[in-house]
LUMFI-287883 format. One record per residue (C-alpha): x negated, y negated, z negated. Coordinates in steps of 0.1 Angstrom, whole numbers, plus 2048, in hexadecimal, padded with zeros to 3 digits. Each point is the difference from the previous one (the first is absolute). Example, Ala and Ser with C-alpha at 12.3 -4.5 7.8 and 13.67 -1.06 7.14 Angstrom:
% residues 2
78582D7B27F27DE807
***
This chain:
% residues 941
C54E5ACF780F7EE8207E17E97FD7E881D80180E81081B8087E68197DA7F57FC7F98258148157F081F7DC7F98117EF8237F97FD81C81A81F80D81580E8197E98057EA7E08077E181881F81880B80A80B7DF7FD7DA7F281A7F581F8178197F98017FD7DB80B7D880181580481D8138197E97F97E77E38087DE81180880182381B8178068207EC8028188007E18248057FF8127DA80081580C7E27E38097EA7F97E27F07E98117E47EA8168187F97DF8127F47EC7E07ED81A7F87ED7FF81E7FA7DC8017F38007DA7EA81D80B7EF7EE81D7FE7E07EE7F18107E27E680D8177FA7E18127FB7EB7E07E781F7F57E97FC81D7FF7D67FF7DB8047F77F881C81780F7F282181F80A8167EE81681B80F8207FB8227F07FE7F97F38257F181E80D81B8157F081E7EC8127EA7FE8207FE8258018238057F980C7E681B7E980C8198088267FE8267F88077FB7E681E80B81981981A8107ED8267FC8068078007D77ED7EB7EC8038067DB7E17EC7F680A7E48108258007F67F08067DB7EA7E280481E7EA80981480C7E47E47F87E57F97DE8128247F77FA80280F7DE7E27F07F680E7DD80B81D8067E67EB8077E27EA7E38098227EA7FB80B8177E17DB7FA7F08077D78068208007F07F48137E07DF7EA7FE8197E17FA80F8107E27E881D7F67EA7FD7E07E481880C7F97ED81E7DA80E8048108238088187F481D7E97E580F7E581E80481E8158108077E28187DD7FE80B7FE8258068208018167F37E28157DD80D80581482280B8157EA8197DC7F480B7F382080781F80B8147FF7E18127DB8028098068228108237F980E8087D980082180581280E8117E17FD7DC7EE80E7EC8188248007F57F37F87DD7EA7E380881B7E47F68038127DF7DA7FF7F97FE7DC80980C7F37DF7E58107EC7E77E681080B7E77E67F98197E27F37E97E57DA80F7FA7F98067D97F68237FF7EA81681781A8148098117DE8117E27FC81580082180D8277FB8097F97E38147E381080F81281E80D81F7EF80B7E87E98187F081E80C82581480A80A7DE8117E57FF8118048208128297FD7FE8077DF80D7F080382281381E8068257ED7FA8167FA81D80D7DC8007FA7F27DB8107E37F27ED7E08038077F87D97F38217F57DD7F98168017DE7F58018087DC7E681E8027E77E48118057EA7E18018187E57DE81180F7F47D78038077FB7DD7F08207F27E07F98147FC7DB7F580680F7DA7F28217F77DC8118017F181281C8118238008217EE8037F47E98197F281981581D8168038157DE80B7EB7F48177FF81F8118268047FF8057DC80B7E780F81E81881880A8207EC7FE7F47E28137EA81181B8198198088237F27F78037D87F97E47F48127FF7E37E57DE7F68088027DD7F08088097E17E28137FA7EB7E881180C7E67E87F38197E27E28058137F67DC8038067FB7DD7E68177F27E67F981E8037D97FB7FA80A7D97E28158087F37E38188037E77E57ED8157E77E680A8157FB7DA8058037F67DB7E081D7FC7EB7F38168017DE7F37FB80C7DD7FF8217F78067FC7D881B7E880181A8077E781C7FD8177F38218138008147E28287F37F68078088257EF8268008218117F980C7EF8207DF8088128038267F982480280A7FB7ED8207E281880981581F7FC8217F480F7ED7ED8207F18218068208157FB8107EC8187E58028178048247FD82680480B8007DF8197EA7F681C7FF7D87FE7F07FB8208248088108107E581481C8087EA7EF7F57E17EA7E580980D7F48207EC7ED8177E27FF7E47DF8068137EF8097DC7F88258008108057DA7ED8217FC7E07EF80280A7E57E980B8197E67E48128017E97E47FE8157F67DC7FE8267F57DA8018057FA7E17EE80C80C7E27F181F8007E07EB7F38147F17E57ED8037DE81E80D7ED8048278058278058008017E381E7E681581381781E7FF8217F28097ED7F081D7F382480B82080D7FC8107E48157E480A81B80C8257FE8217F68087FD7EB81C7E581E80F81D8158028137E68197E27F880F7E481C7FE7E97EF81B7F67E47E47EC81E7EF7E87FE81B7FC7DA7F97DB7FB7F48077EF7DD81A81B7FA7E381E8057E97EE7EC81C7FE7E18078218047E080F8067EB7EC7E58218047E57FA8298057DF8038037EE7E67E87FD8117DC8067DF7EF8207F680E81F8057E88118227FF8247F08017F57F18247F081F8118218137F28187E68137E980181F8088267FF8247FF7FB8007E781B7F281981781881C7F281E7ED8047F77F78237F881F80A82480E7F28117E48117EC80C82280D8247F88237F57FD7FF7EF81F7F581D8118198187F281B7E580A7F07FD8257FF82C7FF8278007F88047E581C7EA8108198138217F88277EF8077F07F28237E381980B8158088208027DC80B7DA7F47F67E380A8167E380A7EC7E47EF8138117DC7FA7FC8077D97E47F27F07F58097DE7F77DD7F58088037DC7EC81F7F67E07F18168047E27EB8018157DD7E281480B7EB7E080B8087F27DD7F78207EB7E18038147F57DE7F38098047DA7FA8297FE7DD7FD7F28097E77E781F8147F57EE8217FC7E77EB7EC8197FC7E98028217F37E07F67EE8137F17E48038007DC8267F880081881C8098197E680F7E37F481B7FC8268098248087FF8077E481C7E180981480C8248048247F38077F37ED81D7E781B80D81F81C7FB8157E48177E57FC8197FA82680482580D8068067E281A7E380B8117EE7DE8027D980B7F77EB82180A8078117DF7DA8147FB7F77DC7F38158007E67FA8247F27DF7FC7E88157E67F18218177FD7E981C7F17F07E37E58267F47FA8088297FA7EA7FB7E18177E17EE8078067DD8277F980981481E80B8127EC81A7E67F18127EC81E80281F8128108047E981C7DE7FF8077FE82780081F8018157F57E78197E081780281781C8088137ED81B7DF7F88107F482780182480A80F7FA7EA81E7D67FE8027F381F7F67D87FF7F88027D97F280180B7DE7E28168017ED7E08158037E87E68028187DE7DC7F87F68067D78058208057EE7F08137E27E47E47FE81C7E68028118107E07E67F87EF7FF7DB8088277FC7F97FA8107DE7E57E87F88167E780C81E80E7E97E88007E47F57DE8047DA8047F47E480A8197EF80D7DD81C81B7F87F782280581B80E81B80D8227FD80F81181C81D8177EE81F7F67F07FD7FE7DA81D8177FB8058237F77FB80E8247DD7EC8068098008237E97EE81880B7DF80D7FC80A8218108217FF81A7F68197E67FB8177EF8227FB8258118048037F08247DD8088097FB8247F381B80F8167E67FF81E7E28167F47E97EB81B80A7DD7F27FE80A7D97DE80E8057F57DE81280F7EE7E67EF8107E27E08028138027D98058097F97D97E08177F87EA7F08178057E07EE7EF80E7E17E08008167E87E77F27FC7F48248237F48027F97E87E38238027F18067EC7DD8038187E38257F67F980A80A81F7F181F80081180A7DF8227F580E7F781881F7F681D7E681C7F97EC81880781F7EC81E80B80280E7DF8277FA7FF80C80782381E81A8027E881E80E81C81E8097E88188107DD80E7F17EF7F38218057DC7F57EB8017DF7E681A80F7F97EA81E7FC7DF7EA7E98157E77EC80C81E7F87E38127F87EE7DD7E68197FF7F07F68218027DC7F87EF8077E17E480F80F7FB7E48198067E27EE7F080D7DF7DC8068118027DE80E8087EF7E57E68157E77E57F681D8077D88007FC8047D97E08138037F37E681B8097E57E77EA80E7E47DC7F37F77E481780E7EC7FB7E18127FF7DC8007DE7EE7F78047DB81D7F27EC7FE7F37DC8218137FA7EE81F8077E47F87E581D7FD7E58078177E681C8178068157F57E47FF7DE80F81280C81F8188117ED8077E17ED8047ED82281781A80D8167FF7E17FF7D980380E80482381A8187FA80C7E87E48047E281880E81781F81381B7F48228037EB7FC8247F57F780B7DB7E08097EF80B8248067FF7FE8257DD7EE7FE7F381F7F08168178157EF7EE81E7DE8037F38058237FB80F8028247E47ED8117E78147ED81082180C8057ED8257DB7FA8027F78237F481780C81D7EE7E88177DC8097F480D82580580C7F88227DF7EE8087EC81E7F681481881A7FB7E981C7D97FE7F78048247FD8108038237EE7E88147DE7F97F28047DA8027DC7EA7FF7F77EE7E080D7DE80D8218108078048147E17FA7E07EB81F7F08158178197EC7F87F07DE8177E07F67E27F17EE7EC80382381A7F18148057E27E67DE7F88038037FC82781F7E98007F77E38138067DF7EF8187F581882380F7F38138018257F382380680F80E7E181F7EB80480480C8237FC8287F68197F87E48187F381A7FC81A81A80181E7E88237F67F480980C8247F08237F980D8037DE8247F880C7FC81E81A7F28157E581E7F87E881880181A7F682480980180C7DE8207F27F88108128247EE81F7F48127FE7DA8227F280E80681E81A7EB81B7EC7E580881D7E28147F97DF7FA8087FD81C8198227F48107EE7DF8087E381080C8128198168177E48107F97F68248137E78147FC81282381781F7F18218048098197E47EE8138237F67E680A7EB8047E37E78237F78088088107DB8137E27EC7ED7F07E180A8057DC7FC7E17EF7F57FF7DD80F7E87E87F07E87EC7DF7FE8147FA7D98057E57F48167E87EC7E87DF7F680F7F77F07DF7D87F680C80F7EC82081C7F07E97E27F77E67ED7F081B8177EC80A80C7F17E07DE7FA7F57F97EB8207DC80F8027FA7EE8238007DF7ED7F48087DE7D88017F57F68237FE7F680E7DE7E78197FB8198197F48187FB8207E08038157F58217ED82480B80B7FD7FB8257E181280080E81C7ED81B7FF81C7E27FE8197F381F7F581F8167FB8077F58267DF80E80B8058227EC8248028137F27F68227E681B7FA81C81C7F98197F68147F381B81B8198217FE7ED81581B7E78107E47FC8257F481480B7E57EB7FD7E27F17DC80C8267F780B80A8057DB7E07EC7F380B7E381A8268017F77F87FF7DC7E87E280481A7EE81881C8057E77E87F27E47F77DF8168247FD80980B8037D97E87E77F78067E88198268017FA7FA7FD7DA7EA7E18067F87E47E58178007E28227FC8068157DC7FA8247FA7F680E81C81C82780E7F880081A81E7F28247FE7E280880C80181B81B7DD8108058048207F37DF8047F08037DA7EE82580B7F77F381D7E97E07EC7F481B7E57F381681D7EF7E280F7F17F67DF7F28237F97F37FF8207EB7E27F87F07FB7F07DD7EF7DB8057DC8057F67F87EA7DF7F27DE8077F47DF7ED8177E77F87F97E28187F47E37F28197E380481F8117FE81881D8117FE8098248177F381A81281E8008038027DD8107DB7FF81680C81C7EE7EA81D8167E37F37E57E780F80680E8258177F081881F81980780780882881A80D8128038297FC7EA7FD7E080F81A7E68027F07DE80B8077DE81E7EA7F18107FE7DC8237F480080F8067DE8248078117F882080D7F281C7E87ED81481B7D98017F97EE7F88138107EA8187EC80082380A7ED81F7F47FC8217FE7D680C8127FA81F7F67DC7FE7FD7DF7EE81E7E77F78047DF7F180580E7E07EC81F7FD7FE81F81781B8148117F78297FA80C8228078038167DE7F08227FF80981E7F07E98177EB7EE8097DF7DB7FA7F47F78238098198058207FF7EF8258117E08078187FA81C8177E480A81E7FE7EA8267FF8118207F27F482180780C8117E68178248128087F982080E7DB7FA80C7DF8017EA7EC7DF8087DB7F57EF8067F17E07F57DB8067FB7E87E57EF7DD7F57E77F97E37EF7E47F27D88007FF8027FF7D88128248037E28108117E88117E87E781281A7F87F68237EF81781C8078237F47F081B81781881F8037ED82280580581582181B80F7EE8127DF7F87F78047DB7F27E87E67DC8067F87FB80C7DC7EC7E07F681B7EB81081C8157F07EC7FA7DC7FC7DD8098267F88068088167DE7EA7E87EE8117E180F81E80A7FB7FD8097DD7F47DE7FA81B7ED8118188187E97EB7F47E38017DD8098257FF80180A8157E2
***
């Protein structure tokens, strides 16, 4: 309970105040000295909370303590300060008790954990108020000699080193023996243990030597030991890089690289106190050595060399302007072939540098407040932040480009660097906006929230910046999603695959939607990308359409505005598209051999095509042939209307017939491919309009009456969103999955494109609404038939979402209830559906049937999450043979969570199940599954 409450310490003012008051009463109110039990309970409670938060960090504790101590700075009575003194004193007592009990207690693990929690809590107190630990520094020193056998022992040493680093410089006249002992203990730890211990011990040694003992010779001897080892190993490597001696000395090389870097972070060896009268520039020599080992053939050596460089740059940031360093950092960040571990380490180096600079600036700020009256502002030069800004200008582009990476760790550190850069005001924020919008689409919630928070901060300070880069941000979001998937051939969707189907860029839209002018400009810019002249790739158009379909619209004006502009875009782009296709056709028909073939042969060819490219059953084949005949009849009836209305010339009326257009197709397939690609934009807009119409329940008359010039109040009414209506542009998905642009066109594909052209033609002719009543109704019918035919398209392939075109839905539902017509058995065995599509490859989001004997339910249906080493991870679904199917959930404590499981390939009995619009199994699939389960049961018995 305490953990959950304390994490709200940075919320809005009301909650922040409540949290502060609650914990002031719980923890930071002085306890009567005689009430030992109350103090023990308090100590145990605090250390338990600290222990529970070891993975999530302790920022909340520091913030809470700062808030409480700051609030009583000017007060005469300071209860929080008094309580802190009590707590620190009692924590030290508890540590001594745990230390005694560790010697003779069997359950060492529990007490060891308690000891770590107590010392960690003491460090958190000393971080905010180091004066509290000054009188206990001598008590803590012996813990530096702890024998390290477990992870807890290492944590004890690291935290004690951090406490002494803060407390020792504040001690008045510490004894020589005490200081010498600390120095010797720290040096032993540096020589003996690993990276984490070395880092904290060198930092502690820096504070003790630089601020108290000034024992520079002691540190110089240690530095020379490791620097000399590095120089020797470099010479050996230059002489023979494959030497067995080098291999044997690899641990020494790694330790030397890290330790030299760590020492250079805390000590300036170019000072006279270290090197005496020597003229050699130590920092340049160290830089040369470290840079040499960044080109080593061993990845581990390269990483340690880059870590060493990062440490050195904290003491000497000007070295980041050296050409060799710029080349190393920029190439590592921008080169796609560079190792991920090196890329991450460079980003970590930049992050650590910025964090140190931030700490320096805060320290300087505190000192300035103390001496503000004596200082002259004119004489103050902000050299530090000026250098930081110059450094980040050099590496900014490469850091931002690191967002486009498959590895989430690389994206995480890149975002951290940008966050620190923006918080310190080192760069103009507008250049980061598109990248932050893109990072807001990251699948990891922590990164998404962090990026969104940065955008909110930018919007507060600079209103209009977000709108200025909104379209660029949405385009970049598509690129980030492509990078995360790691495949350029994968179909990228623009919504989150969960129950909400929320748009990936929904946060961007919520930031833009508040200003009507900005919102409209943003939406128009997105819709303009669907124009053929913009030459936007089809997958990006799909990504944008997904976002437009799933944005969190709040008033009727928003979707109505989109539908209104879709109609405008259709009338312009559609006409241009038809004209360019018409111009590519031959003036005179060419006699094809296919035209002379009997109809039976053509049917046979169609059937063979379906067998090759479709995963649907024979019933669907026949169902499609019925739908094709009906659509062709509707097409012919609409053709009759057009002829009746406009009295076309003979040559034009010929162009209404599929066969006539087929005869005029040029041998070069490029015009057909261009039309098929360019038409996807218009198809997506048609499906988007239909989706918005269904999702928000708009009638045709409401859409037609809308005018964007009317007062905003007219359409200010809130929208009611229907549930279970998903955006599924099936034709575009089939186009992308089929890779039509890179495949030889079959006769059937050409015919489908021609049919699409004719449907577009009818749609364009009937798009004008300003007609008399009788003709207007006929035109609307023709238009709706054309839209229905366009959205229905060729036979569907493996799609699991609902279809959202009203006309298409009704057709599908009718066809489900019909009994499948009798058919002749195929030569060569059952259809693909009868055998459960078992020859096909299972992909993510496919719906499959499983036979797991340990579960009695039949059928066992699940949706695939991803492929694993041993099989697949799945979401179980619940339903019946005749009822609807939904994601199954199970209890996890008080919550219900999706039921996730893993299966083997051999458990699958039916692949690629297509659910109906009502999320049901088709009668054919249900019948096949019953037979498959019966066969399994028979085999088992």
